[in-house]
C-alpha positions in Angstrom: 98.6 33.1 265.9 99.6 32.5 262.3 97.2 30.3 260.2 95.5 30.5 256.8 92.6 32.9 256.4 93.1 34.4 259.8 91.9 37.8 258.5 88.5 36.2 257.8 87.8 35.4 261.5 85.6 38.1 263.0 82.4 38.4 265.0 80.2 38.0 261.9 81.9 35.0 260.3 80.4 31.5 260.6 81.6 27.9 260.1 79.9 28.0 256.8 81.9 31.0 255.7 85.1 29.3 256.7 84.1 26.1 255.0 83.6 28.0 251.7 87.0 29.5 252.0 88.8 26.3 252.8 87.1 23.9 250.5 86.1 26.2 247.6 84.0 24.3 245.1 84.4 20.9 246.8 80.9 20.8 248.1 78.3 18.0 248.3 74.7 19.2 248.1 72.5 17.4 250.6 69.4 16.4 248.7 67.9 13.6 250.7 64.7 14.7 252.5 63.2 12.5 255.2 60.8 14.9 257.0 57.8 15.6 254.8 55.4 13.5 252.8 56.4 13.7 249.1 53.4 15.9 248.2 54.2 18.5 250.9 57.9 19.1 249.9 56.9 19.7 246.3 56.1 23.3 247.0 59.6 24.1 248.3 61.1 22.1 245.5 59.3 24.2 243.0 60.0 27.5 244.8 63.6 27.1 245.8 65.2 23.9 244.7 64.1 23.5 241.0 67.7 23.0 239.8 68.6 20.4 242.5 65.3 19.2 243.9 65.1 17.5 247.3 64.5 13.8 247.0 61.7 12.8 249.5 62.6 9.4 251.1 59.8 9.4 253.8 58.1 6.0 253.9 54.4 5.7 254.7 51.6 3.2 254.9 48.3 3.1 252.9 46.2 4.7 255.7 48.0 8.0 256.0 46.3 11.3 256.5 45.7 13.4 253.4 49.0 15.3 253.1 47.5 18.5 251.7 44.2 20.3 252.4 42.9 23.8 252.0 39.9 25.5 253.7 38.2 28.6 252.3 36.9 30.9 255.1 33.8 32.6 253.9 33.5 36.2 255.1 37.0 36.6 256.3 38.2 40.2 256.7 41.4 41.9 257.7 41.9 44.4 260.5 44.9 46.4 261.7 48.1 47.5 260.0 51.6 46.2 259.4 52.5 43.5 262.0 49.2 44.0 263.9 47.1 42.6 261.0 44.5 40.0 262.1 41.7 38.1 260.4 39.3 37.1 263.1 37.1 34.7 261.1 40.1 32.9 259.8 41.6 32.6 263.3 38.3 31.3 264.7 38.0 28.7 261.9 41.6 27.5 262.7 40.9 27.3 266.4 37.7 25.3 265.7 39.6 22.9 263.4 42.4 22.4 266.0 39.9 21.6 268.7 38.1 19.1 266.5 41.4 17.5 265.5 42.5 17.0 269.1 39.3 14.9 269.6 39.8 12.9 266.4 41.5 9.5 267.1 43.3 9.6 263.8 45.4 12.4 265.3 46.2 10.6 268.5 49.8 11.5 269.6 50.3 13.9 266.7 52.1 17.2 267.3 50.7 20.4 265.9 51.7 24.0 265.0 50.1 27.0 263.5 52.1 29.2 261.1 50.9 32.7 260.3 52.1 34.0 256.9 51.6 37.7 257.5 52.2 39.8 260.7 52.6 38.8 264.3 49.2 39.5 265.9 47.3 36.7 264.2 49.5 34.1 265.9 48.9 35.7 269.3 45.1 35.8 268.6 45.0 32.1 267.7 47.2 31.0 270.6 45.1 32.9 273.2 41.9 31.3 271.9 43.5 27.8 271.9 44.7 28.3 275.4 41.1 29.1 276.5 39.5 26.2 274.7 42.2 23.5 275.0 44.1 24.4 278.1 47.9 24.5 278.7 48.2 20.7 279.3 46.8 19.7 276.0 48.8 22.3 274.2 52.0 21.1 275.9 51.1 17.5 275.0 50.7 18.5 271.3 53.7 20.8 271.4 51.2 23.3 270.0 52.8 26.6 269.1 51.6 29.5 267.1 54.0 31.9 265.4 55.5 33.2 262.2 57.6 31.0 259.9 60.9 31.8 261.7 59.3 30.6 265.0 59.6 27.1 263.4 63.0 27.5 261.8 64.8 24.2 262.3 61.7 22.7 263.9 58.9 20.4 262.7 55.4 19.2 263.6 53.3 16.3 262.5 50.5 18.7 261.5 51.0 22.3 260.4 48.2 24.7 259.8 48.9 27.8 257.7 47.0 31.1 258.0 47.1 33.2 254.9 45.5 36.2 256.8 44.9 38.3 253.7 41.3 39.3 252.8 39.8 41.3 250.0 38.2 44.0 252.2 41.5 45.8 252.0 44.1 46.3 249.2 46.3 43.2 249.0 49.9 44.2 248.2 51.9 41.3 246.6 54.6 39.5 248.5 57.4 39.0 246.0 60.7 39.7 247.8 63.5 37.1 248.4 62.8 37.4 252.1 59.2 36.5 251.5 60.3 33.5 249.5 62.5 32.3 252.3 59.6 32.7 254.8 57.2 30.7 252.6 59.8 28.0 252.1 60.2 27.5 255.8 56.5 27.6 256.4 55.7 25.0 253.8 58.4 22.5 254.8 57.6 22.1 258.6 54.9 19.5 258.4 55.7 15.8 258.5 52.3 14.3 257.8 49.8 17.0 256.9 49.7 20.6 255.9 46.4 22.6 255.9 46.0 26.1 254.5 43.2 28.4 255.7 42.5 31.3 253.4 39.9 34.0 253.0 40.8 34.9 249.4 40.8 33.1 246.1 43.5 33.1 243.4 41.6 35.8 241.5 42.0 38.2 244.5 45.8 37.9 244.3 48.5 39.2 241.9 49.9 36.6 239.6 53.3 37.5 241.1 52.2 37.1 244.7 53.7 34.1 246.6 50.4 33.7 248.4 48.8 33.0 245.0 51.5 30.5 244.1 51.0 28.7 247.4 47.2 28.6 247.0 47.5 27.3 243.4 49.8 24.6 244.7 47.1 23.4 247.1 44.4 23.6 244.5 46.3 21.9 241.7 48.4 19.2 243.5 47.8 15.7 242.2 49.5 12.4 242.7 53.2 12.4 241.6 53.7 11.9 237.9 55.1 8.6 236.6 57.0 7.9 233.4 57.2 4.4 232.0 55.6 3.1 235.2 58.4 4.6 237.3 57.4 7.0 240.1 59.1 10.4 239.6 60.6 10.2 243.2 62.2 6.9 242.3 63.5 8.2 239.1 65.0 11.3 240.9 66.6 9.0 243.5 68.2 6.7 240.9 69.4 9.7 238.8 71.1 11.1 241.9 72.6 8.0 243.5 73.2 5.3 240.8 76.8 5.0 239.6 76.2 6.0 236.0 79.5 4.5 234.9 78.5 1.0 236.1 74.7 1.1 236.3 72.5 1.3 233.2 69.5 3.7 233.2 66.1 2.2 234.1 64.2 0.7 231.2 63.0 1.9 228.7 65.5 4.8 228.8 68.6 4.3 226.6 70.8 6.8 228.4 71.1 8.7 231.6 71.0 11.9 229.5 67.4 10.9 228.4 66.6 10.4 232.1 67.8 13.9 233.0 65.9 15.6 230.2 62.7 13.7 231.2 63.1 14.8 234.8 63.3 18.4 233.7 60.0 18.0 231.9 58.4 16.1 234.8 59.4 18.8 237.3 57.4 21.2 235.3 54.4 18.9 235.3 54.4 17.8 231.7 53.2 14.4 230.5 56.2 12.5 229.0 56.4 9.2 227.2 59.8 7.5 227.0 61.0 5.5 224.0 57.7 5.9 222.2 57.2 3.6 219.2 55.6 4.9 216.0 55.5 2.7 212.8 58.4 0.6 214.0 60.5 3.6 214.9 61.3 4.8 218.4 61.4 8.4 219.7 63.5 9.2 222.8 60.8 11.3 224.5 57.3 12.5 223.5 55.7 15.4 225.4 51.9 15.5 225.0 49.1 17.8 226.0 45.9 19.3 224.7 45.6 18.1 221.1 49.3 18.1 220.3 52.5 16.1 220.7 56.2 17.0 220.3 59.0 14.6 219.8 62.3 15.3 221.7 65.4 13.6 220.6 68.4 13.5 223.0 71.6 13.7 221.0 74.4 12.2 223.0 78.0 13.2 222.6 79.3 9.7 221.8 79.8 9.4 218.1 78.3 6.2 216.7 79.4 6.8 213.2 78.0 8.3 210.0 75.8 5.4 209.3 74.0 5.7 212.6 73.6 9.5 212.2 72.2 9.1 208.7 69.8 6.4 210.0 68.6 8.8 212.7 68.0 11.6 210.2 66.1 9.2 207.9 63.9 8.1 210.7 63.2 11.7 211.6 62.3 12.6 208.0 59.9 9.7 207.7 58.1 10.6 210.9 58.0 14.3 209.9 56.1 13.3 206.8 53.6 11.6 209.1 53.1 15.0 210.9 55.5 14.6 213.8 57.5 17.7 214.8 60.9 17.3 216.5 63.1 19.2 218.9 66.7 18.0 219.4 68.7 18.5 222.6 72.5 18.3 222.5 74.1 16.6 225.5 77.1 19.0 225.7 74.8 22.0 225.6 72.4 20.6 228.2 75.1 19.9 230.8 76.8 23.2 230.1 73.7 25.3 230.6 70.3 23.5 231.1 68.2 26.6 231.0 69.7 27.9 227.8 69.6 24.4 226.2 65.9 24.0 226.9 64.7 27.5 226.1 63.7 26.5 222.6 61.9 23.4 223.9 59.7 25.5 226.3 58.9 27.9 223.5 58.1 25.0 221.1 55.7 23.4 223.6 54.0 26.8 224.2 53.5 27.4 220.5 51.9 24.1 220.1 49.5 24.5 223.0 51.3 21.7 225.0 51.0 22.8 228.7 51.7 21.4 232.1 48.9 19.2 233.5 47.4 21.8 235.8 47.4 24.5 233.1 45.8 22.0 230.6 43.0 21.2 233.0 42.1 24.8 233.7 42.4 25.6 229.9 40.0 22.8 229.1 37.4 24.1 231.5 37.8 27.8 230.8 38.3 27.8 227.0 34.9 26.1 226.5 33.1 29.0 228.1 31.2 31.4 225.8 30.3 35.1 226.2 28.1 36.2 229.0 24.4 36.0 228.4 22.8 39.4 229.2 20.4 37.7 231.5 23.2 36.2 233.5 22.6 32.6 232.3 24.1 30.5 229.5 22.2 27.9 227.5 23.3 24.5 226.2 23.6 23.9 222.6 21.6 20.8 221.9 23.6 17.8 220.5 22.9 14.2 219.7 24.2 12.9 223.0 21.4 11.1 224.8 22.6 12.6 228.1 21.8 16.2 227.1 20.1 18.2 229.8 17.6 20.4 228.0 18.0 24.2 227.9 14.6 24.7 229.4 16.0 23.7 232.8 18.2 26.7 233.1 16.2 29.3 231.2 15.7 32.7 232.7 12.0 33.0 232.2 9.6 35.1 234.2 8.2 32.3 236.4 8.6 33.0 240.1 8.6 29.3 240.8 11.6 28.7 238.6 14.1 30.9 240.2 14.2 33.0 243.3 17.3 35.2 244.0 18.7 34.7 247.5 19.9 38.3 247.8 23.5 37.0 248.3 26.5 38.1 246.2 28.5 35.7 244.1 31.7 36.2 246.2 29.7 35.2 249.3 29.2 31.7 248.0 31.8 29.3 249.5 33.6 26.7 247.5 31.9 24.0 249.6 28.5 25.4 248.6 29.6 25.5 244.9 30.7 21.8 245.1 27.3 20.9 246.7 25.5 22.8 244.0 27.5 21.0 241.3 26.3 17.7 242.6 22.7 18.9 243.0 22.6 20.4 239.5 24.0 17.3 237.8 21.7 15.0 239.8 18.7 16.9 238.2 19.9 16.3 234.7 19.0 13.3 232.6 21.6 10.7 233.1 23.3 13.1 235.5 25.1 14.9 232.7 25.3 18.3 231.1 27.6 20.5 229.0 30.5 22.2 230.6 29.4 25.4 228.9 26.2 25.6 231.0 27.7 24.7 234.4 28.2 28.2 235.8 24.6 29.1 235.0 23.3 26.0 236.7 25.3 26.7 239.8 24.1 30.3 239.9 20.5 29.0 239.8 21.2 26.4 242.5 22.6 29.0 244.9 20.0 31.7 244.0 22.4 34.4 242.7 22.1 36.7 239.7 25.4 38.2 238.5 27.1 39.4 235.3 30.2 41.1 234.1 33.5 40.7 236.0 31.8 39.3 239.2 30.3 36.5 237.1 33.7 35.8 235.4 35.3 35.6 238.8 32.6 33.2 240.0 33.0 31.2 236.8 36.7 30.6 237.5 35.8 29.4 241.0 33.3 27.0 239.5 36.0 25.6 237.3 38.4 25.2 240.2 35.7 23.3 242.1 35.1 21.1 239.1 38.8 20.3 239.1 38.7 19.3 242.7 35.6 17.1 242.3 37.2 15.4 239.3 40.3 14.6 241.3 38.0 13.1 244.0 36.3 10.9 241.5 32.9 12.6 242.1 32.6 13.8 238.4 34.2 13.0 235.1 34.7 15.1 232.0 34.2 13.6 228.5 33.8 14.7 225.0 30.6 14.2 222.9 30.0 17.0 220.3 31.2 19.4 223.1 32.9 19.1 226.5 30.6 17.6 229.1 30.4 16.8 232.8 28.9 13.6 234.3 28.2 13.0 238.0 29.7 9.7 239.2 29.1 9.8 243.0 25.9 11.3 244.5 
């Protein structure tokens, strides 16, 4: 047979290979995503599709299940080697959760799956226990399968439970390879309605390069999708991808589709962006804000509007610079030729001015206010004029046996749930249910009856900050500024 590309036909070639040969660069990237809730697909977008993010189009009602949840398993430990690694406490916690879920009418008719992120043995352990407690009929009805990510390739479930497996009783080698990235991408994109992560480690136990840390940080820091000018980011992504730019104007207040594209690059990195921001009768294309700083970004289109318009723009910039504004200009031709290179200077300018993504800002606000460790293991508030001050005497480390009785537990044994309960309890004891952020770790240590110092205390302190973040998102507490950063209890 004589036909084009006949030499490329062999036992290892695929239809995709032949498509690339025949059609070359004439490809259409499929970006519409209908399976997952928008919050769920954000991890895969960040991990693998940052240049061409998937656009979630899943519709949902107001009474949906929480899309993301993570559960810390206190006392989890690792056994075995290589593919035979198991974490019994984590497996038992997952089994208990699945059994409880099957009896919850909110989950009636929902399919389920358990994805294990390390080894093979953990999946078999969980599946055997589920078979004993639920029976084959219920598992069949729920299409309940336990396996590694590739067991779910091309498949989906309403509810997916992830088992991290790792525990800090053994050395934790980082997962950083491209193959690991593909596995995590599959695992984190199988759930339609809800994805729950069970873990026996905290972020502090994992390397900053470890994909497990990235996944855990995603669960801990995820918030509602950002908006800009009242437009949901998903809607802006959809319009930027599908509107005919030659005929359809960009959504107000944007003046060009170029501004929309630059704004989306910032939103994808979790920055707070204001469009067409007005200052003293002048407008700035985009303003990025965070911490105590702002940066103006001007989007210079390639269409020439004449020398008068150019001079007017420069005059406007000089006037605003005299008022303290700093500018970064993005050229349209450079942006569409190479986005990464065109925006390198912008990321550096934001970093230099302390303007960080929202999740990083929140952690910095909590952690930067913390002072040096007190030798006694407790901090003390610095009194201020705020009427809500909780006096230092309440957390002093005096000699009275009635004041504080150590429980004998170690800081790492305290669960996140216990920390959150202790936060509520400590704030409830303060006048007007408020205290300084600086003293919070000491108050929590007192509540749970633990004495610690040095690195263990610092690790515990970071966990307290993460729990404060979670409670703030739930509307349980609020942070505010008096003479120092403070926390107030809103819900008891």
